[in-house]
Each structure stands twice: as structure tokens, then as C-alpha cells.
C-alpha positions as CSV (number, residue, x, y, z in Angstrom):
1,M,-17.0,0.1,-2.2
2,N,-18.5,2.3,-4.9
3,Q,-19.1,5.0,-2.3
4,L,-15.4,4.7,-1.3
5,R,-14.3,5.0,-5.0
6,K,-16.3,8.2,-5.3
7,R,-14.6,9.6,-2.2
8,I,-11.2,8.6,-3.6
9,D,-12.0,10.4,-6.9
10,V,-12.9,13.6,-5.0
11,I,-9.5,13.4,-3.1
12,F,-7.6,12.9,-6.4
13,E,-9.5,15.7,-8.1
14,A,-8.7,18.3,-5.4
15,K,-6.0,20.7,-6.2
16,T,-3.7,19.8,-3.3
17,D,-0.1,18.8,-2.8
18,F,0.4,15.2,-4.0
19,N,1.7,13.9,-0.7
20,D,-1.3,15.5,1.0
21,T,-3.5,13.7,-1.5
22,L,-1.9,10.4,-0.6
23,Q,-2.1,11.1,3.1
24,K,-5.9,11.7,2.7
25,V,-6.3,8.4,0.8
26,C,-4.4,6.6,3.6
27,Q,-6.6,8.2,6.3
28,L,-9.8,7.4,4.4
29,L,-8.9,3.8,4.0
30,H,-7.8,3.5,7.6
31,D,-11.0,5.1,8.9
32,E,-13.5,3.4,6.6
33,I,-12.2,-0.2,6.3
34,K,-12.1,-1.7,9.8
35,H,-9.6,-4.4,8.9
36,F,-7.1,-1.9,7.5
37,N,-4.9,-1.2,10.5
38,W,-1.9,0.3,8.7
39,V,-2.1,2.0,5.3
40,G,0.9,3.4,3.5
41,F,2.7,4.1,0.3
42,Y,6.3,3.2,-0.6
43,F,8.0,4.6,-3.6
44,K,11.2,3.7,-5.4
45,N,14.1,5.7,-3.9
46,G,15.6,7.5,-6.8
47,D,17.9,5.2,-8.8
48,K,18.5,2.9,-5.8
49,N,17.0,-0.6,-5.7
50,E,15.1,0.2,-2.6
51,L,11.7,1.5,-1.5
52,K,11.3,4.6,0.7
53,L,8.3,5.1,2.9
54,G,5.8,7.9,1.8
55,P,2.6,9.0,3.5
56,Y,1.0,6.5,5.8
57,V,-1.5,6.1,8.7
58,G,-1.0,3.7,11.5
59,A,1.7,2.8,14.0
60,P,5.2,4.1,13.3
61,T,7.4,1.7,11.5
62,D,11.2,1.1,11.5
63,H,10.9,0.1,7.8
64,V,11.4,3.5,6.3
65,I,13.8,2.0,3.7
66,I,13.2,-1.5,2.3
67,P,15.7,-3.1,-0.1
68,F,14.2,-4.7,-3.3
69,G,13.5,-8.4,-2.6
70,K,13.3,-8.0,1.2
71,G,9.9,-8.6,2.8
72,I,6.6,-8.6,1.0
73,C,7.0,-5.0,-0.2
74,G,10.5,-5.6,-1.5
75,Q,9.2,-8.8,-3.2
76,V,6.5,-6.8,-5.0
77,A,9.1,-4.3,-6.2
78,V,10.8,-7.2,-8.0
79,S,7.8,-9.3,-9.1
80,N,5.6,-6.4,-10.2
81,E,2.6,-8.4,-9.0
82,T,0.1,-7.9,-6.2
83,F,0.8,-10.0,-3.2
84,I,-1.8,-11.1,-0.6
85,S,-0.9,-12.9,2.5
86,Q,-3.8,-14.0,4.7
87,D,-1.3,-15.2,7.3
88,V,1.9,-13.2,7.3
89,Y,3.7,-15.6,9.7
90,S,3.4,-18.4,7.1
91,E,5.6,-16.3,4.7
92,E,9.3,-17.0,4.5
93,N,10.0,-13.5,3.3
94,Y,7.9,-11.5,5.8
95,L,9.3,-8.4,7.4
96,A,7.5,-7.9,10.8
97,C,6.4,-4.3,11.3
98,S,4.0,-5.1,14.2
99,I,3.3,-8.1,16.3
100,D,-0.4,-7.4,15.7
101,T,-0.2,-7.8,11.9
102,K,-1.8,-11.0,10.7
103,A,-2.5,-10.3,7.0
104,E,-1.1,-8.0,4.4
105,I,-1.8,-6.9,0.8
106,V,0.7,-5.0,-1.4
107,V,-0.3,-3.6,-4.8
108,P,2.2,-2.2,-7.2
109,I,2.0,1.3,-8.7
110,F,3.0,1.7,-12.4
111,K,3.8,4.8,-14.4
112,N,4.5,4.3,-18.1
113,G,4.9,0.5,-17.5
114,E,7.5,1.0,-14.7
115,N,6.9,-0.2,-11.1
116,I,7.4,3.1,-9.2
117,G,6.0,2.1,-5.8
118,Q,3.1,0.4,-4.0
119,I,0.4,0.7,-1.5
120,D,0.8,-1.5,1.5
121,I,-2.0,-2.5,3.9
122,D,-1.5,-4.4,7.2
123,S,-4.4,-6.0,9.0
124,H,-4.6,-7.3,12.6
125,Y,-7.0,-10.0,11.3
126,A,-6.0,-13.2,9.6
127,N,-7.9,-14.1,6.4
128,S,-9.3,-10.6,6.2
129,I,-8.2,-9.4,2.8
130,T,-11.0,-9.6,0.2
131,K,-11.2,-9.5,-3.6
132,E,-13.1,-6.2,-3.1
133,D,-10.1,-4.8,-1.2
134,E,-7.8,-5.8,-4.0
135,A,-10.0,-4.2,-6.6
136,L,-10.2,-1.0,-4.6
137,L,-6.5,-0.8,-4.1
138,T,-5.8,-1.6,-7.7
139,Y,-8.2,1.3,-8.6
140,I,-6.2,3.6,-6.3
141,T,-2.8,2.6,-7.6
142,K,-4.0,3.3,-11.2
143,K,-5.0,6.8,-10.1
144,V,-1.7,7.4,-8.3
145,G,0.2,6.2,-11.5
146,E,-1.8,8.7,-13.6
147,K,-1.4,11.6,-11.2
148,I,2.3,11.2,-10.2
């Protein structure tokens, strides 16, 4: 994971468009962590109480806009806390994006103490999300919050 952090740092240090930076982060995570099958960012949609899909890598999703409180992503927008589900079908508030998704982690992004978005990871493997994954994603969300 330390090697991945170094590569993440290089991506954030590059003088590129912010969306391009996020797209490269998504691609790196998708390519390097075999149980990350969908990697994407959602951000608060202006003054609306909803999330809007940003850069992502993985299968296309119908969930371009997610109301606060709906699904795991919408739940994190309200709770301001990381949410890990090792079995998404056991969640009452799960919004199915793909029949292949078995596990999910959503980590909020903060800017000046305000929840402005999140990184969302779907996995095709139940019980696959690790503490190391959570630590890496928290590291990334801190970098996003600093750069945005």
C-alpha cells in the first residue's frame, strides 16, 4: 500500500486538470487493487441535497444523481462517516448498481469541515474490503479535500 500511496502522491502533484487527476486515481485503484471493480467519485451537486457522479472507472451506472439519504452513498452524505458493507444485499438502504457487486466502501471527502463528496468503491467479492483499503481511501479523500 505504501507504493500505491507514493503513486497517488505523484498523481496529485502533477499540474493537470482536477477531473483528470481524479480520473487517474480511479484508474490506478481499479488497475492495482483486484477487488476494486468500480471506483468513482461523487460530489455535492451545488446547493442541492444530492450527489452528482464525477470521474469513475468501471461499468456505466444509472446512478448519476443520488439524493442525500438514498443508498449507501446518500447515507454517507448525511452521516459524514465511512460506511463499509461486506455484503451489500444485507443492507436495507442499498442502491443496486450492478448485480455483480457484493461489497462496497464509501469514504466521505471533507473541505473545511464540510462533507463535499465521497469516493465509492464496489467489489464483486463479498467480505473483500480491508482496513488497509479503508486507510488508503481515507488518505486519498484527505488529498482531494486539500486540492479541491
